[in-house]
C-alpha positions in Angstrom: 70.2 -23.5 -13.8 72.4 -22.8 -11.2 75.0 -25.2 -10.4 74.0 -26.3 -6.8 73.7 -29.6 -5.2 70.8 -32.1 -6.0 68.8 -32.1 -3.1 66.7 -34.9 -1.3 62.8 -34.0 -0.7 60.2 -36.0 0.5 57.7 -36.9 -2.2 54.9 -36.1 0.0 56.0 -32.6 0.5 55.9 -32.0 -3.1 53.0 -29.6 -4.0 50.5 -30.5 -6.3 51.4 -27.8 -8.6 54.5 -28.9 -9.1 54.0 -32.4 -9.5 51.8 -31.4 -12.3 54.3 -29.1 -13.9 56.8 -31.9 -14.2 54.2 -34.4 -15.3 52.9 -32.1 -18.0 56.3 -30.3 -19.2 56.3 -32.0 -22.3 52.7 -32.2 -23.3 51.8 -28.9 -22.3 54.1 -27.0 -25.2 53.3 -29.6 -27.7 49.6 -29.3 -27.6 49.7 -25.7 -26.7 47.8 -23.9 -29.3 50.9 -21.8 -30.1 52.6 -25.1 -31.2 49.7 -26.6 -32.6 49.5 -23.6 -34.8 52.9 -24.0 -36.4 52.6 -27.2 -37.0 49.2 -26.9 -38.5 51.6 -23.9 -40.5 54.2 -26.4 -41.6 51.8 -29.1 -43.2 49.8 -26.5 -44.9 52.8 -25.4 -46.4 54.0 -28.7 -47.5 50.6 -29.5 -48.8 50.5 -26.4 -50.8 54.4 -26.4 -52.3 55.6 -29.4 -51.6 59.1 -29.8 -52.1 59.4 -26.1 -52.6 58.4 -26.2 -48.9 60.8 -28.9 -47.7 63.8 -27.2 -49.1 63.0 -23.8 -47.7 62.4 -25.2 -44.2 65.8 -26.9 -44.5 67.7 -23.6 -45.9 66.0 -21.6 -43.0 66.4 -24.1 -40.0 69.0 -26.4 -40.6 71.2 -23.7 -42.7 71.8 -26.4 -45.8 70.5 -25.3 -49.1 69.5 -28.5 -51.4 67.3 -28.7 -54.3 64.8 -31.5 -53.9 67.0 -33.7 -56.7 69.1 -33.9 -53.5 67.2 -35.0 -51.0 67.6 -38.9 -51.8 70.3 -40.5 -50.4 72.4 -42.0 -53.5 74.1 -45.5 -53.0 77.5 -44.2 -53.1 77.0 -42.3 -50.1 75.9 -46.0 -48.4 79.5 -47.0 -49.8 81.5 -44.1 -48.2 79.6 -44.5 -44.7 80.9 -48.1 -44.5 84.3 -46.9 -44.8 83.9 -44.1 -42.6 82.8 -46.2 -39.7 84.8 -48.0 -37.0 84.4 -51.6 -37.4 83.9 -52.0 -33.5 80.5 -49.7 -33.9 79.3 -51.4 -37.2 79.8 -54.9 -35.2 77.8 -53.5 -32.5 74.8 -52.2 -34.5 74.7 -55.4 -36.1 74.7 -56.9 -32.8 71.5 -54.5 -31.8 69.9 -55.4 -34.9 70.2 -59.1 -34.6 68.5 -58.7 -31.0 65.8 -56.3 -32.2 64.8 -58.4 -35.0 64.5 -61.6 -33.1 62.7 -59.6 -30.2 60.2 -58.3 -32.8 59.9 -61.8 -34.4 59.2 -63.4 -31.2 56.5 -60.9 -30.6 54.7 -61.0 -34.3 51.4 -62.6 -33.7 50.6 -65.4 -35.5 47.0 -65.7 -37.4 44.2 -66.8 -35.6 42.5 -69.7 -37.0 38.7 -69.3 -37.0 37.2 -70.6 -33.9 33.6 -71.7 -33.5 32.2 -69.9 -30.7 28.8 -70.7 -30.5 27.4 -74.0 -32.8 27.2 -72.3 -36.2 29.1 -69.2 -35.2 32.9 -68.5 -36.4 35.0 -65.8 -35.7 38.9 -65.5 -36.5 41.4 -62.4 -37.1 44.2 -61.9 -39.7 47.5 -59.9 -39.0 49.1 -57.6 -41.9 51.3 -54.8 -42.0 50.6 -51.2 -42.6 51.0 -50.4 -46.2 53.6 -47.9 -45.8 55.9 -46.1 -42.7 57.8 -42.7 -42.5 60.5 -42.8 -39.8 62.4 -39.5 -38.5 65.7 -40.0 -36.7 67.1 -36.7 -35.5 70.8 -35.8 -35.8 71.2 -32.2 -33.9 72.5 -33.4 -30.8 74.3 -36.2 -32.1 74.8 -39.5 -34.1 71.4 -41.7 -33.0 71.8 -44.9 -35.5 70.3 -46.5 -32.5 66.7 -44.8 -32.7 67.1 -45.6 -36.6 67.0 -49.5 -35.6 64.5 -49.5 -33.1 62.3 -47.3 -35.6 62.8 -49.4 -39.1 63.4 -52.9 -37.5 59.8 -53.8 -36.1 58.4 -52.4 -39.7 60.8 -54.9 -41.5 59.4 -57.7 -39.3 56.3 -56.4 -39.9 56.7 -56.6 -43.7 55.6 -53.3 -44.2 55.8 -52.7 -48.0 57.3 -49.2 -48.1 59.7 -47.5 -45.3 60.8 -44.1 -45.8 63.3 -42.4 -43.2 63.8 -38.7 -43.3 67.4 -37.4 -41.3 68.5 -33.8 -40.9 71.4 -33.2 -42.9 74.8 -32.1 -41.3 75.9 -28.8 -42.1 77.9 -29.9 -45.1 74.8 -31.5 -46.7 75.9 -35.2 -45.8 74.0 -37.7 -43.5 75.0 -39.2 -40.6 77.3 -42.1 -41.7 76.2 -44.4 -38.6 72.8 -44.1 -39.9 73.5 -45.3 -43.1 75.5 -48.1 -42.3 72.5 -49.3 -40.0 70.1 -48.7 -42.8 72.7 -50.6 -45.3 72.6 -53.7 -42.4 68.9 -53.6 -42.2 68.1 -53.1 -46.0 66.2 -50.1 -45.7 67.3 -47.7 -48.5 64.9 -45.1 -49.1 66.3 -42.1 -46.9 65.9 -38.3 -47.5 68.2 -35.8 -45.7 66.0 -32.6 -45.1 64.5 -30.6 -42.2 62.8 -32.6 -39.8 59.4 -31.3 -39.4 59.4 -30.3 -42.7 60.5 -34.0 -43.7 57.4 -35.5 -41.5 55.1 -33.3 -42.9 56.1 -34.4 -46.6 56.0 -38.1 -45.2 52.3 -37.4 -43.9 51.4 -35.6 -47.4 53.5 -37.0 -49.9 55.4 -34.8 -52.2 57.1 -35.2 -55.6 60.5 -36.6 -54.4 59.2 -37.8 -50.6 56.5 -40.7 -50.9 53.5 -40.5 -48.5 53.4 -42.8 -45.4 50.5 -44.4 -43.9 52.1 -44.2 -40.3 54.4 -41.7 -39.1 56.5 -41.8 -35.8 60.1 -40.2 -34.7 61.7 -39.0 -31.5 62.5 -35.3 -31.4 61.7 -31.6 -29.8 58.0 -30.1 -29.4 57.7 -29.2 -33.2 58.7 -32.8 -34.4 56.3 -33.9 -31.8 53.4 -31.4 -33.4 53.7 -32.3 -36.4 53.0 -35.6 -36.0 50.2 -35.2 -33.7 48.9 -33.0 -36.4 49.9 -35.4 -39.3 46.3 -37.5 -39.0 44.5 -34.7 -40.5 46.3 -35.4 -43.9 45.3 -39.0 -43.2 49.0 -40.4 -41.7 48.6 -42.1 -38.4 51.0 -41.4 -35.8 52.2 -43.9 -33.9 53.2 -42.4 -30.3 54.6 -39.5 -28.6 58.3 -40.1 -28.2 60.0 -37.2 -26.2 61.6 -35.6 -24.4 63.4 -38.4 -22.4 61.7 -39.4 -18.7 63.2 -41.9 -16.2 62.1 -43.1 -12.9 64.3 -45.1 -10.6 62.5 -47.0 -7.8 65.2 -48.3 -4.8 65.2 -49.6 -1.6 67.8 -49.9 0.6 69.2 -53.1 -1.0 70.4 -50.7 -3.9 74.2 -49.4 -4.7 74.2 -45.5 -4.5 76.7 -45.4 -6.9 74.9 -47.7 -9.6 71.5 -45.5 -8.6 73.5 -42.0 -9.6 75.0 -43.4 -12.7 71.7 -44.6 -13.9 70.2 -41.3 -13.1 72.6 -39.5 -14.9 72.5 -42.2 -18.0 68.6 -40.8 -19.0 69.4 -37.2 -18.0 72.3 -36.6 -20.2 69.9 -36.7 -23.1 68.8 -33.2 -22.5 68.2 -30.4 -20.3 64.4 -30.7 -21.5 64.6 -34.7 -20.0 63.5 -35.4 -16.8 65.3 -38.1 -14.4 63.6 -38.9 -10.6 65.0 -41.3 -8.3 62.1 -42.7 -5.5 64.0 -44.1 -2.8 62.8 -45.9 0.7 65.7 -45.1 2.6 66.7 -41.8 3.5 70.1 -42.6 4.0 70.6 -44.0 0.7 69.1 -40.9 -1.0 71.9 -39.0 0.6 74.8 -41.1 -0.5 73.1 -41.1 -4.2 72.7 -37.3 -4.3 76.5 -36.9 -3.3 77.4 -39.6 -6.0 75.5 -38.0 -8.7 77.7 -34.5 -8.5 80.9 -37.0 -8.4 80.0 -38.7 -11.8 78.4 -35.5 -12.9 81.8 -34.0 -12.7 83.2 -36.8 -15.0 80.6 -35.7 -17.9 81.7 -33.5 -20.8 80.0 -30.4 -21.6 76.9 -30.0 -22.6 75.8 -33.5 -20.7 77.0 -32.5 -17.4 74.7 -29.6 -17.9 71.9 -31.4 -19.3 72.2 -34.0 -16.5 72.1 -31.8 -14.0 69.3 -29.7 -15.3 67.0 -32.8 -16.2 67.3 -34.1 -12.2 67.4 -30.6 -10.6 64.6 -29.1 -12.7 62.3 -31.8 -13.9 63.5 -34.9 -11.9 64.6 -34.9 -8.7 65.7 -37.4 -5.5 62.8 -38.0 -3.4 62.4 -40.1 -0.2 59.1 -42.4 -0.5 57.2 -45.4 1.3 57.1 -48.3 -1.5 52.9 -47.7 -2.2 53.6 -44.3 -2.4 56.2 -44.3 -4.7 54.4 -47.1 -7.2 51.3 -44.6 -6.8 53.5 -41.7 -8.1 54.9 -43.9 -11.1 51.1 -45.2 -12.0 49.9 -41.4 -12.1 53.4 -40.3 -13.9 53.0 -43.2 -16.4 56.5 -42.7 -17.6 58.8 -43.8 -20.5 61.4 -45.6 -18.4 61.3 -47.4 -14.9 63.8 -49.3 -13.3 63.2 -51.3 -9.8 66.5 -51.5 -7.9 64.5 -53.4 -5.0 64.8 -56.6 -3.3 61.7 -58.0 -5.1 61.7 -56.4 -8.7 59.4 -59.3 -9.8 56.9 -58.4 -7.2 57.0 -54.6 -7.5 56.8 -54.9 -10.9 53.4 -56.4 -11.1 51.9 -53.5 -9.2 53.3 -51.0 -11.9 50.6 -50.7 -14.5 51.7 -47.6 -16.4 54.9 -47.4 -17.8 56.9 -47.6 -21.2 59.2 -50.2 -20.0 60.0 -51.8 -16.8 64.1 -53.3 -16.0 64.2 -55.6 -13.1 66.8 -54.9 -11.0 70.4 -53.0 -11.2 71.7 -55.5 -13.2 69.6 -54.3 -16.1 70.7 -50.7 -16.2 68.8 -48.0 -18.9 72.1 -48.1 -21.0 71.6 -51.9 -21.7 67.9 -51.7 -22.6 68.6 -48.8 -24.9 71.4 -50.9 -27.3 71.7 -54.2 -26.5 68.7 -56.1 -25.0 66.7 -56.1 -28.4 63.2 -54.6 -26.4 62.4 -51.2 -27.9 63.6 -47.9 -26.5 61.1 -45.8 -28.6 58.9 -45.1 -25.6 55.6 -43.4 -24.9 56.6 -40.0 -22.8 54.6 -37.3 -21.5 51.9 -39.8 -19.7 51.3 -41.3 -23.0 52.4 -44.7 -21.4 48.6 -44.9 -19.6 47.3 -45.4 -23.1 49.8 -46.6 -25.3 52.8 -48.5 -26.5 56.7 -48.5 -27.2 57.2 -48.9 -30.9 57.6 -52.5 -31.7 56.2 -54.8 -34.6 52.6 -54.1 -33.2 53.1 -50.7 -34.0 53.1 -51.6 -37.7 50.3 -54.2 -37.9 46.7 -54.3 -38.0 43.8 -56.7 -37.7 41.1 -57.8 -39.9 38.4 -59.6 -38.5 36.6 -62.6 -40.0 33.2 -64.1 -39.3 31.2 -66.6 -40.8 27.8 -67.9 -39.9 26.1 -71.3 -41.0 22.2 -71.5 -41.4 21.9 -72.4 -38.4 24.1 -69.5 -36.7 22.0 -67.3 -39.0 18.8 -68.5 -37.1 20.6 -68.0 -33.9 21.3 -64.6 -34.4 18.9 -63.3 -36.7 16.4 -62.1 -33.9 18.8 -60.1 -32.4 20.0 -58.4 -35.6 16.5 -57.5 -36.6 15.2 -56.4 -33.3 18.2 -53.8 -33.1 17.9 -53.0 -36.8 14.2 -52.0 -35.7 15.2 -49.8 -32.7 18.2 -47.9 -34.9 15.8 -47.3 -37.5 17.8 -49.0 -40.3 15.0 -50.8 -42.1 17.6 -52.4 -45.0 19.1 -53.9 -42.1 15.9 -55.4 -41.0 14.9 -56.6 -44.1 18.3 -58.4 -45.0 17.3 -60.3 -41.9 13.8 -61.2 -42.8 13.9 -61.8 -46.5 16.3 -64.7 -45.8 13.8 -66.2 -43.1 11.3 -66.0 -45.4 13.0 -67.8 -48.1 14.3 -70.3 -45.4 18.0 -69.1 -44.9 17.7 -68.2 -41.4 
């Protein structure tokens, strides 16, 4: 993208076609026929050839030759990683892990005791974890131990029996030591180095080396997302679509221009396929932010500077809109992250129904939520926030419903069950009721 100043546009002037292009930038690729066919090809290859296919994809795409015996991270590699990581970074990871654990323990639902809703009719619900989970942690654009934390700690709190992680190898065949340190602190040691898409396929299907997982999740490029979405055909449930990143800031005249610019760059620097958007009610403030964006962007190293300007200029932008228009736009977009830099963030928050997260006020920047508060940062993208939630303990749990009838309760429901059984043509259903009535059980 040409290095030109970020402009300021009226949101009302953005053509509907351009709005659709921005809102569907990721899903149009992920769910396109070509990408879906490629995802099926990877899954079919792993289903057919197992570890051999995983090794082949790792050699071809990651340029690392590994035998299946080398996939698993060894105990001594965890020890080496501990020595390699700065104690300050380890301390930060420990603090993050503690807050993520505390948030998810607070969120974890408690079993519901059976309740009599009508005389003789009792209902209840039990919560339990999924049997196994497979998580993918990227490493192509850098070191992302925070992603490992956000994906595995909720599974641990849920009580998942088997947690497996796949991490692409570094050029020398090793695994990011920061990820291994986080894994060691959390207590998740079943980690495999291999190609990302093939590794996700392996967790969805199961190979001789990599165990099958009931659910799969992880952020990444469109191929990573497409393989997860296609994994359902093999019985592994994808949790949510994660990435590329998208953030919206809604600001009024009370906001600080420099902070707005920095928060816009915060999400934009993830990659050129990210989207960072500012909706501002004050045109003069919008102009000051545009100037500040370039001032701060000049201080970013490459390629982060290039990523940031592309994510703002091509997929996001700075738009002037009134408050009602901006809120309607956010609910239509259903973005991953929303920050409310307005006088009344609580009041505005109540009107936003579709977003992965809502951060209240300029004292709550994206960076703090990503690393240090404890709320999820693995959040739905590409409009999925209109139908799905971020990765928390709830993503790794399921419900079992419980019901009980007394003889009196059975007499109450028997006419309903018998009538609908006759209407739908299920005579055994009807007989199960009427025979009990005949014997006096209902």
